[in-house]
ROMI-818932 format. One record per atom (N, C-alpha, C, O): residue in three letters; chain; atom name; x, z, y. Coordinates in steps of 0.05 Angstrom, whole numbers, plus 32768, in hexadecimal, padded with zeros to 4 digits. Layout:
BEGIN
residu chaine atome x z y
ala A CA X Z Y
...
END
This chain:
BEGIN
residu chaine atome x z y
met A N 84AA 7F21 7E86
met A CA 84A1 7F09 7E79
met A C 8487 7EFF 7E87
met A O 8475 7F0F 7E8D
gly A N 8486 7EE5 7E8C
gly A CA 846F 7ED9 7E9B
gly A C 8457 7ED4 7E89
gly A O 8459 7ED7 7E70
arg A N 8442 7ECD 7E96
arg A CA 8429 7EC7 7E87
arg A C 842B 7EAB 7E7B
arg A O 8438 7E9A 7E87
cys A N 841F 7EA7 7E64
cys A CA 8420 7E8D 7E58
cys A C 8409 7E7C 7E61
cys A O 840A 7E63 7E5E
trp A N 83F4 7E87 7E6D
trp A CA 83DE 7E77 7E77
trp A C 83D2 7E84 7E8F
trp A O 83CB 7E9C 7E8F
gly A N 83D0 7E75 7EA5
gly A CA 83C3 7E7F 7EBD
gly A C 83D4 7E92 7ECD
gly A O 83E8 7E9D 7EC3
ser A N 83CB 7E97 7EE5
ser A CA 83DA 7EA9 7EF6
ser A C 83CB 7EC4 7EFA
ser A O 83D6 7ED6 7F07
gly A N 83B3 7EC6 7EEF
gly A CA 83A4 7EDE 7EF3
gly A C 8395 7EDF 7F0E
gly A O 8386 7EF2 7F13
arg A N 8398 7ECB 7F1E
arg A CA 838A 7EC9 7F38
arg A C 836E 7EBF 7F33
arg A O 8369 7EAF 7F21
arg A N 835C 7EC8 7F44
arg A CA 8340 7EBF 7F43
arg A C 833F 7EA2 7F4C
arg A O 834E 7E99 7F5E
thr A N 832D 7E93 7F3F
thr A CA 832B 7E76 7F46
thr A C 8312 7E70 7F57
thr A O 8300 7E81 7F58
val A N 8313 7E5A 7F63
val A CA 82FC 7E50 7F74
val A C 82E3 7E4E 7F62
val A O 82CD 7E54 7F6B
glu A N 82E7 7E44 7F4A
glu A CA 82D0 7E40 7F38
glu A C 82C3 7E5A 7F2F
glu A O 82AB 7E5A 7F28
gln A N 82D1 7E70 7F30
gln A CA 82C6 7E8A 7F28
gln A C 82B8 7E99 7F40
gln A O 82AC 7EAE 7F3B
thr A N 82BA 7E8E 7F57
thr A CA 82B2 7E9C 7F6F
thr A C 8299 7E8F 7F7C
thr A O 8297 7E77 7F7C
arg A N 8287 7EA0 7F86
arg A CA 8270 7E96 7F94
arg A C 8278 7E87 7FAD
arg A O 8289 7E91 7FBC
ser A N 826D 7E6F 7FB1
ser A CA 8275 7E5F 7FC9
ser A C 825D 7E53 7FD7
ser A O 8247 7E52 7FCC
ile A N 8261 7E4B 7FEF
ile A CA 824D 7E3D 7FFF
ile A C 825C 7E27 800E
ile A O 8271 7E2B 801B
glu A N 8251 7E0E 800D
glu A CA 825D 7DF8 801B
glu A C 824C 7DEE 8032
glu A O 8233 7DEE 8030
ile A N 8259 7DE6 8047
ile A CA 824B 7DDD 805F
ile A C 823A 7DC3 8059
ile A O 8225 7DC0 8064
ala A N 8245 7DB1 8049
ala A CA 8237 7D99 8042
ala A C 821D 7D9E 8033
ala A O 8209 7D91 8037
val A N 821D 7DB2 8021
val A CA 8205 7DB9 8012
val A C 81F0 7DC5 8024
val A O 81D9 7DBF 8022
leu A N 81F8 7DD6 8037
leu A CA 81E6 7DE1 804A
leu A C 81DA 7DCC 805C
leu A O 81C2 7DCC 8063
arg A N 81EA 7DB9 8064
arg A CA 81E1 7DA3 8075
arg A C 81CC 7D92 8066
arg A O 81B8 7D8A 8071
arg A N 81D2 7D8B 804D
arg A CA 81BE 7D7C 803D
arg A C 81A4 7D8B 8038
arg A O 818F 7D7F 8036
ala A N 81A6 7DA6 8038
ala A CA 818E 7DB6 8035
ala A C 817E 7DB9 804F
ala A O 8169 7DC6 804F
gly A N 8188 7DAD 8064
gly A CA 817A 7DAD 807E
gly A C 817E 7DC5 8090
gly A O 816E 7DCA 80A1
tyr A N 8194 7DD4 808B
tyr A CA 8198 7DEC 809B
tyr A C 819F 7DE6 80B8
tyr A O 8198 7DF6 80CA
phe A N 81AE 7DD1 80BE
phe A CA 81B8 7DCE 80D9
phe A C 81A7 7DBB 80EA
phe A O 81AE 7DB6 8101
ser A N 8191 7DB1 80DF
ser A CA 8180 7D9F 80EF
ser A C 816B 7DAF 80FE
ser A O 8163 7DA7 8114
ala A N 8163 7DC6 80F4
ala A CA 814F 7DD6 8101
ala A C 8153 7DF3 80F7
ala A O 815E 7DF7 80E2
pro A N 8149 7E07 8106
pro A CA 814C 7E23 80FD
pro A C 813E 7E26 80E1
pro A O 8128 7E1B 80DC
lys A N 814C 7E34 80CF
lys A CA 8142 7E37 80B4
lys A C 814B 7E51 80A8
lys A O 8162 7E5A 80AE
gln A N 813A 7E5E 8098
gln A CA 8142 7E76 8089
gln A C 8138 7E72 806D
gln A O 8122 7E69 8068
ala A N 814A 7E78 805A
ala A CA 8142 7E75 803E
ala A C 8154 7E87 802D
ala A O 8167 7E92 8036
cys A N 814D 7E89 8014
cys A CA 815C 7E98 8000
cys A C 816D 7E85 7FF0
cys A O 8162 7E72 7FE5
trp A N 8187 7E89 7FEF
trp A CA 8199 7E77 7FE1
trp A C 81A1 7E84 7FC7
trp A O 81A5 7E9D 7FC6
thr A N 81A1 7E75 7FB1
thr A CA 81A6 7E7F 7F97
thr A C 81BF 7E72 7F8A
thr A O 81C2 7E5A 7F8C
trp A N 81D0 7E82 7F7E
trp A CA 81E8 7E78 7F70
trp A C 81E2 7E7C 7F52
trp A O 81D9 7E90 7F49
arg A N 81E9 7E67 7F43
arg A CA 81E5 7E67 7F26
arg A C 81FE 7E60 7F18
arg A O 820F 7E50 7F22
arg A N 8202 7E6B 7F00
arg A CA 8218 7E63 7EEE
arg A C 820D 7E62 7ED2
arg A O 8203 7E76 7EC8
gly A N 820E 7E4B 7EC6
gly A CA 8203 7E47 7EAB
gly A C 81E5 7E4B 7EAA
gly A O 81DB 7E54 7E95
gly A N 81D7 7E45 7EBF
gly A CA 81BA 7E48 7EBF
gly A C 81B0 7E64 7EC7
gly A O 8199 7E67 7ECC
glu A N 81C2 7E78 7EC8
glu A CA 81BA 7E93 7ECF
glu A C 81BF 7E97 7EED
glu A O 81D3 7E8D 7EF8
ile A N 81AE 7EA6 7EFA
ile A CA 81B1 7EAD 7F16
ile A C 81C6 7EC2 7F18
ile A O 81C4 7ED8 7F0C
thr A N 81DC 7EBD 7F27
thr A CA 81F1 7ED0 7F2B
thr A C 81EF 7EDF 7F45
thr A O 81F8 7EF6 7F47
ala A N 81E4 7ED3 7F5A
ala A CA 81E1 7EE0 7F74
ala A C 81CC 7ED2 7F85
ala A O 81C6 7EBB 7F80
glu A N 81C2 7EE1 7F98
glu A CA 81B0 7ED6 7FAC
glu A C 81B7 7EE2 7FC7
glu A O 81C0 7EF8 7FC9
ala A N 81B2 7ED2 7FDC
ala A CA 81B7 7EDB 7FF7
ala A C 81A4 7ECD 800A
ala A O 819C 7EB7 8005
arg A N 819E 7EDB 801F
arg A CA 818D 7ECF 8034
arg A C 819F 7EC0 8047
arg A O 81B2 7ECB 8051
ile A N 8198 7EA7 804C
ile A CA 81A8 7E96 805E
ile A C 8195 7E8D 8074
ile A O 817F 7E83 806F
gly A N 819E 7E90 808D
gly A CA 818E 7E89 80A3
gly A C 819E 7E7A 80B9
gly A O 81B5 7E81 80BE
trp A N 8192 7E66 80C5
trp A CA 819D 7E57 80DB
trp A C 8189 7E58 80F2
trp A O 8173 7E4E 80EF
asp A N 8192 7E63 8108
asp A CA 817F 7E65 811F
asp A C 8185 7E50 8135
asp A O 817A 7E52 814A
gly A N 8195 7E3C 812F
gly A CA 819C 7E27 8142
gly A C 81B7 7E2B 814F
gly A O 81C2 7E18 815A
lys A N 81C2 7E44 814D
lys A CA 81DC 7E49 8159
lys A C 81EF 7E56 8146
lys A O 8207 7E52 8148
arg A N 81E5 7E67 8134
arg A CA 81F7 7E75 8122
arg A C 81EB 7E76 8106
arg A O 81D3 7E74 8102
leu A N 81FD 7E78 80F2
leu A CA 81F5 7E79 80D6
leu A C 81F9 7E96 80CC
leu A O 820E 7EA2 80D0
met A N 81E5 7EA0 80BF
met A CA 81E6 7EBB 80B3
met A C 81E3 7EB8 8095
met A O 81D1 7EAC 808A
ile A N 81F7 7EC4 8087
ile A CA 81F5 7EC6 806A
ile A C 81F5 7EE4 8063
ile A O 8208 7EF2 8067
gly A N 81DE 7EED 805A
gly A CA 81DA 7F0A 8057
gly A C 81DB 7F17 8072
gly A O 81CB 7F10 8084
ala A N 81ED 7F2A 8076
ala A CA 81F0 7F37 8090
ala A C 8208 7F2D 809F
ala A O 820E 7F37 80B5
gln A N 8217 7F19 8095
gln A CA 822F 7F0F 80A1
gln A C 8229 7EF6 80B2
gln A O 821C 7EE4 80A9
val A N 8232 7EF6 80CB
val A CA 8230 7EDF 80DC
val A C 8248 7ECD 80D7
val A O 825F 7ED6 80D8
ile A N 8243 7EB4 80D1
ile A CA 8258 7EA0 80CB
ile A C 825B 7E8F 80E3
ile A O 8248 7E82 80EC
ala A N 8273 7E8E 80EE
ala A CA 8278 7E7D 8105
ala A C 827B 7E60 80FC
ala A O 8286 7E5A 80E7
leu A N 8272 7E4D 810D
leu A CA 8274 7E31 8107
leu A C 8284 7E24 811D
leu A O 8285 7E2D 8134
arg A N 8292 7E0E 8116
arg A CA 82A2 7DFF 8129
arg A C 829C 7DE2 8124
arg A O 8297 7DD9 810E
thr A N 829C 7DD2 813A
thr A CA 8298 7DB5 8137
thr A C 82B1 7DA6 813F
thr A O 82C0 7DAF 8151
thr A N 82B6 7D90 8133
thr A CA 82CB 7D7E 813B
thr A C 82BF 7D62 813E
thr A O 82AC 7D5C 8130
ser A N 82C9 7D53 8150
ser A CA 82BF 7D38 8154
ser A C 82CA 7D25 813F
ser A O 82E1 7D28 8137
cys A N 82BA 7D13 8137
cys A CA 82C2 7CFF 8124
cys A C 82CE 7CE6 8132
cys A O 82C8 7CE2 814A
arg A N 82DD 7CD7 8124
arg A CA 82EB 7CC0 8130
arg A C 82D8 7CAB 813C
arg A O 82DD 7CA0 8151
phe A N 82C2 7CA6 812E
phe A CA 82B0 7C91 8136
phe A C 8296 7C9C 8141
phe A O 8281 7C8F 8140
gly A N 8297 7CB4 814D
gly A CA 8280 7CC0 8159
gly A C 8274 7CD6 8148
gly A O 8279 7CD8 8130
gly A N 8264 7CE6 8154
gly A CA 8257 7CFC 8146
gly A C 8269 7D14 8144
gly A O 827E 7D15 8152
his A N 8262 7D27 8134
his A CA 8272 7D3F 8131
his A C 826F 7D49 8114
his A O 825C 7D42 8106
arg A N 8281 7D5A 810C
arg A CA 8282 7D66 80F2
arg A C 8282 7D85 80F4
arg A O 8291 7D90 8105
leu A N 8271 7D92 80E4
leu A CA 8270 7DAF 80E5
leu A C 8284 7DBB 80D1
leu A O 8288 7DB0 80BB
trp A N 828F 7DD1 80D8
trp A CA 82A1 7DE0 80C6
trp A C 829B 7DFE 80C8
trp A O 8291 7E07 80DD
phe A N 82A0 7E0D 80B2
phe A CA 829F 7E2A 80B4
phe A C 82B9 7E33 80C1
phe A O 82CE 7E27 80BD
ser A N 82B7 7E47 80D2
ser A CA 82CF 7E52 80DE
ser A C 82D4 7E6D 80D1
ser A O 82C5 7E80 80D4
cys A N 82EA 7E6E 80C1
cys A CA 82F1 7E87 80B3
cys A C 82FD 7E9B 80C6
cys A O 8306 7E94 80DC
ser A N 82FD 7EB4 80BE
ser A CA 8308 7EC9 80CF
ser A C 8326 7EC6 80D2
ser A O 8332 7ED2 80E4
cys A N 8334 7EB7 80C0
cys A CA 8351 7EB3 80C3
cys A C 8358 7E9D 80D7
cys A O 836F 7E99 80DD
gly A N 8343 7E8F 80E1
gly A CA 8348 7E7A 80F5
gly A C 8346 7E5D 80EA
gly A O 8345 7E4A 80FA
arg A N 8344 7E5A 80D0
arg A CA 8342 7E3F 80C4
arg A C 8325 7E35 80C7
arg A O 8312 7E45 80C6
his A N 8322 7E1B 80CA
his A CA 8307 7E10 80C7
his A C 8307 7E01 80AC
his A O 8317 7DF0 80A6
val A N 82F3 7E09 809C
val A CA 82F1 7E01 8080
val A C 82D5 7DF7 807A
val A O 82C2 7DFD 8088
ser A N 82D3 7DE8 8064
ser A CA 82B8 7DDD 805C
ser A C 82AB 7DEF 8048
ser A O 8293 7DEC 8042
ala A N 82B9 7E02 803C
ala A CA 82AD 7E14 8028
ala A C 82B7 7E31 802D
ala A O 82CE 7E35 8034
leu A N 82A4 7E43 8029
leu A CA 82AB 7E60 802A
leu A C 82A5 7E6D 800F
leu A O 8294 7E63 8000
tyr A N 82B3 7E82 800A
tyr A CA 82B1 7E90 7FF0
tyr A C 82AC 7EAE 7FF4
tyr A O 82B4 7EB9 8008
ser A N 829F 7EBA 7FE1
ser A CA 829A 7ED6 7FE2
ser A C 82A0 7EE2 7FC6
ser A O 8291 7EE0 7FB3
ala A N 82B8 7EEE 7FC4
ala A CA 82C0 7EFA 7FAB
ala A C 82B4 7F15 7FA7
ala A O 82B7 7F26 7FB9
asn A N 82A7 7F1A 7F91
asn A CA 829B 7F33 7F8A
asn A C 8288 7F3E 7FA0
asn A O 8287 7F56 7FA5
gly A N 8279 7F2C 7FAD
gly A CA 8266 7F34 7FC1
gly A C 8272 7F3C 7FDB
gly A O 8265 7F49 7FEC
gly A N 828C 7F36 7FE0
gly A CA 8299 7F3D 7FF8
gly A C 8291 7F2B 800F
gly A O 8280 7F1A 800C
pro A N 829E 7F2E 8026
pro A CA 8298 7F1D 803D
pro A C 82A0 7F00 8038
pro A O 82B2 7EFB 8027
trp A N 8293 7EED 8045
trp A CA 8299 7ED1 8042
trp A C 82B2 7ECA 8050
trp A O 82B6 7ED0 8067
ala A N 82C4 7EBC 8042
ala A CA 82DE 7EB4 804D
ala A C 82E8 7E9B 803E
ala A O 82DC 7E93 802A
cys A N 82FD 7E8F 8048
cys A CA 8307 7E76 803C
cys A C 8318 7E7D 8023
cys A O 831D 7E95 801D
arg A N 831F 7E69 8013
arg A CA 832D 7E6E 7FFA
arg A C 8349 7E79 7FFF
arg A O 8355 7E86 7FEE
his A N 8354 7E73 8016
his A CA 836F 7E7D 801D
his A C 836E 7E9B 8022
his A O 8381 7EAA 801A
cys A N 835A 7EA5 802E
cys A CA 8357 7EC2 8033
cys A C 8354 7ED1 8019
cys A O 835F 7EE7 8016
tyr A N 8345 7EC6 8006
tyr A CA 8342 7ED3 7FEC
tyr A C 8358 7ECC 7FD8
tyr A O 8358 7ED6 7FC1
arg A N 836A 7EBB 7FE0
arg A CA 8380 7EB2 7FCE
arg A C 8375 7EA6 7FB4
arg A O 837F 7EAC 7F9F
leu A N 8361 7E95 7FB7
leu A CA 8355 7E88 7FA0
leu A C 8365 7E6F 7F99
leu A O 8371 7E62 7FAA
thr A N 8365 7E69 7F80
thr A CA 8373 7E51 7F76
thr A C 835E 7E41 7F66
thr A O 8348 7E4A 7F61
tyr A N 8366 7E29 7F5E
tyr A CA 8355 7E17 7F4E
tyr A C 835C 7E1A 7F31
tyr A O 8373 7E1D 7F2A
ala A N 8348 7E19 7F1F
ala A CA 834C 7E1D 7F03
ala A C 835E 7E07 7EF7
ala A O 836E 7E0C 7EE5
thr A N 835C 7DEE 7F02
thr A CA 836D 7DD9 7EF8
thr A C 838A 7DDC 7EFE
thr A O 839B 7DD0 7EF0
arg A N 8391 7DED 7F11
arg A CA 83AE 7DF1 7F17
arg A C 83BB 7E00 7F00
arg A O 83D4 7E00 7EFF
his A N 83AC 7E0E 7EEF
his A CA 83B8 7E1E 7EDA
his A C 83B5 7E11 7EBE
his A O 83BD 7E1C 7EAA
ala A N 83A9 7DF9 7EBE
ala A CA 83A6 7DEB 7EA5
ala A C 83BE 7DD9 7EA0
ala A O 83CB 7DCF 7EB2
ile A N 83C4 7DD5 7E87
ile A CA 83DA 7DC3 7E80
ile A C 83D0 7DA6 7E84
ile A O 83B7 7DA2 7E83
pro A N 83E2 7D93 7E87
pro A CA 83D9 7D77 7E8E
pro A C 83C4 7D6C 7E7A
pro A O 83B2 7D5E 7E83
arg A N 83C7 7D71 7E60
arg A CA 83B3 7D66 7E4D
arg A C 8398 7D72 7E52
arg A O 8384 7D63 7E51
asp A N 8396 7D8B 7E58
asp A CA 837C 7D98 7E5E
asp A C 8370 7D8E 7E78
asp A O 8358 7D8D 7E7A
arg A N 8381 7D87 7E8B
arg A CA 8376 7D7C 7EA5
arg A C 8367 7D63 7EA0
arg A O 8352 7D5E 7EAC
his A N 8371 7D52 7E8E
his A CA 8363 7D39 7E88
his A C 8349 7D3E 7E7A
his A O 8335 7D31 7E7F
leu A N 8348 7D52 7E68
leu A CA 832F 7D59 7E5A
leu A C 831B 7D65 7E6E
leu A O 8303 7D5E 7E6D
leu A N 8324 7D76 7E81
leu A CA 8312 7D81 7E95
leu A C 8306 7D6B 7EA6
leu A O 82EF 7D6C 7EAD
arg A N 8317 7D57 7EAE
arg A CA 830D 7D42 7EBE
arg A C 82F9 7D31 7EAF
arg A O 82E5 7D29 7EBB
ala A N 82FE 7D2B 7E96
ala A CA 82EB 7D1C 7E86
ala A C 82D0 7D2A 7E83
ala A O 82BB 7D1E 7E84
gln A N 82D1 7D44 7E7F
gln A CA 82B8 7D54 7E7D
gln A C 82A9 7D54 7E97
gln A O 8290 7D53 7E97
arg A N 82B7 7D56 7EAD
arg A CA 82AA 7D56 7EC7
arg A C 829C 7D3B 7ECC
arg A O 8286 7D3A 7ED8
ile A N 82A9 7D25 7EC4
ile A CA 829D 7D0A 7EC7
ile A C 8284 7D07 7EB6
ile A O 8270 7CFB 7EBF
arg A N 8285 7D12 7E9E
arg A CA 826E 7D11 7E8C
arg A C 8257 7D20 7E98
arg A O 8241 7D21 7E8C
END
């Protein structure tokens, strides 16, 4: 007999993540920078890690994160994280303090994929509020 709600898989929303756009807005890729990054859930600190950019490579804790650039259509370039599986992604995840990888490597799903259609509308309304 199947489950009546959810698949039992861990979701993106439950997992610690880091996005390249957030790091760029924080000034990491304009000049070498080292700082402590904090993750919060419900106002409580859930994790902290040292993040450093030396101009060539990104370090999160003791793990070196490879970066890849692609050229944009109208000039310039876009930065991506390069996952160990070969994908270039804009967000990396660390489930239970493990190594940083893409959501495909951790087999993460989105919480809204397990909600019934009525609940999806409520979740969207709450997010807009």
